N, C-alpha and C positions, 0 to 999 in steps of 0.2 A: 752465368746465372741460370738456375733451373727455372723452367716455366711451369707453373701449376695451372690447373683449370681456371682458377679465379683471375689470375693475371691475364690469361687469354680472353676471358669474358670481359674484363675491364678494357682491354684493347679494342675488342669488337664493339663495345658500347660507345667508344669514342668515335666510331665511324658513323656515317649518315644512316646507314641501314640499321645499325644498333640503336641509335637514338629513336628512329621511327618505331622500331619494335618495342622499345621500352615505353614510349608514349602510348602506343596502341594498347599494350597490356595494362597500363595504369588506367586508361579510360575504360577499358572493359571491366576492370575490377570495380571502379567507381559506379559504372552503370549497373552491374550485377547487385552491388550493395543497395543502390537506390531502388531497384526493382523489388528486392526482398523487403526493404523498409516500407515503401509506399504501397506495394501490392499485397502485403500481408503474407504470412507464411501458409495460411490456410490449414487444412488438415484437422487434426484432433482437437486442438485448442479452440478453433472456431466452432466445431461441432458441439463442444461442451458449452461454450458461451451461448450459442443459439438455442440449445436444448433447455436452458434454464437451470434451476436448482432443484435437487431432490429433497423432498420433505416427507416426514412421516405424518400421517393424518389419523384423526379419530373422529368419527361422526357421532354427534350427540343424539341424532334421531334414530338411526338404525344400528348403531354400535359397530359399524364396519371400521376396519383399520387397514392400513397398508402404506405403500410408498407411492408417491406421485411426483412427477416432474412439472414444475411451474416456472413462470417468468421470475426473474430476479426480484422484481418489485411487487410480487403478488401480495394481496391483502386478505387476511383471514377474518371471518370464516369464508370458506369457498363452497361450491356445490359439491356434494358427495358424489364420487364416481359410481356408487352403487344405487342410492335412492334418489339422487339428483336434487335433494333439499340443500339449502344453504346453511348447513349445520356442521360441516367438517372443519375442525380446528387443528392446530399444530399438535402433534403428539410426540411422545418420546418412548424409548424402549426401557422398561423397568429393569433395573440392575439385577434384581433377584430372580424374577420369573421369566423375563425376556419378552413379555407381551407389550404391545403398544398401548399406552394410556394417554389420556388428555394431559397436556402440559398446562398445569394450573399455576396461578399466581398467589394462591393462598400461602400464608406464612408456614403452615405445617399441613401436610395432607398425606394420605396413604394410598398405596396401590390397591384398587378394588379387588384384585385377584389374590394377592399374597400378603397384603397388609404391610408391605415394606414402607417405612416412614421416610418422607422427604421433607427436609427442613429448609425452606427458602429464606429463612432469616439469615442464613449463612451466605446467601447470594443476593447482595443488595440490589442488583440490576433486575431481579425477578420478583422480589417481595413487593407486595402492595404498599403504597405509601399513604 
């Protein structure tokens, strides 16, 4: 009968040294899995989570616009990064001209720069009730 590597490994695993090696390897694998699970993987995902969420903002006071990173549970309006007044609200980028404008809840409104019409009646979660 020809002996292949698997049959030799099976014979070796039947010895005392083979059993100890298999148990040690299994415990090391379980320990490594527990360390990753309980210790967290760290890295980029944790950096993103701790950095908060990116928002586009529009300041009603000084008309400044831009992108800002805030905590996940941030409440608007916030202090404007430019004028420091509590007048910065969530903005969005106009589909036509690309400028950041105030995200309004009015049923129908226009971009103040290019007059692109936005109809919130089609978005029931945004329209005023």
